[in-house]
C-alpha positions, 0 to 999 in steps of 0.5 A: 691734627699732626702725626708722627712718622719715622719713615716718611715724615709727619702729616697734618690733617683737618676736619670740621667735625660736622655730622656724626663720626667718623668725620671727614678728614683731609690731608693738608701737609705730607712727608714732613713738609717734604723734608721726610723723616728729618721732620719726624713729627709736628710737635706743636700746632698754634694759630697766629693771625690767619695761619696755623704754625707747626713746630717740628722735631725728631724724637729723642731731642733731635736724634731718634736713636731707636729708628736711626733718624737724625741728628737734625735741627727742627723747623717751623712751617706755616699753613694758610687758610687755603692749605698752601704752606710756607717754610718759615725756619728751616732748610730750603728745598724743592717740593711738589709745591715749588721751591721753598726758602725759609721766609725768616732767612734762618736755617733749622733750629734758628741756625743752631743744629742742636735745637732738636725741637720747636718745643712750644709755640704761644701767642702773647700780646700780638707776638708769636713766641717759639721755644726750642729744646737744645741737646748740648747739655747732654754732651758732657755725659756721653760714655766717651769723654768729649774733652779728649783731643780726638773727641773734640776733633770729631765733634768739630768735624761734625758741627762744621761751624764754630769750632770748640777746643773744650766742652766748656767752649762747646756749651758756650757756643751751642748750649741752652734753649732758644726763645724767639718771637715774631709779629709777622711770621717773617722777622724773628727776634731772639729773647735768648739764644743760650738758655738765659745764659745757662747752657743747662736750661735745655728747653722751653717746655711750656708757655702761658700768655 
């Protein structure tokens, strides 16, 4: 079971549900994998191979305005049968379990800062598929137009990666959900990085094998 916590980050708990309730529960993961409130919740838990994979996120598509959390992109964590864990996709950091580096070599959001959720995980024919939610499509509808020179400069300062001279260029670079797959939990291959070439396809909400 995963929780949501906008102060300290989500937790993961487990129980074998033996005996009569209330059952005995053991905490497996704390503090959002020691990323704190930038991993506000564990959105999806999926068993793959011998491990349990956790897709994280922040409410509001990666920016919880109610609690002033974020914006930040989501991560993928992996829990082993002995309750040890790996950072699969995300930000390298020092934890009580030692230094954690992303085993995939990819940063939060599969290297797209607007992928605010790892929205759904599904296993299909020996592959683990991970679908994201991407918030870029909302930018054209902000109260203040991003198409002004000052607004685009502010946006470019914020993203600090590939600059964009217009909202169309911004959507081209960053828009559209991602769908990735892996056989080993280490190497991920993109099915799409841009909503199947439509920046307004903002999320993979559900998959069925």
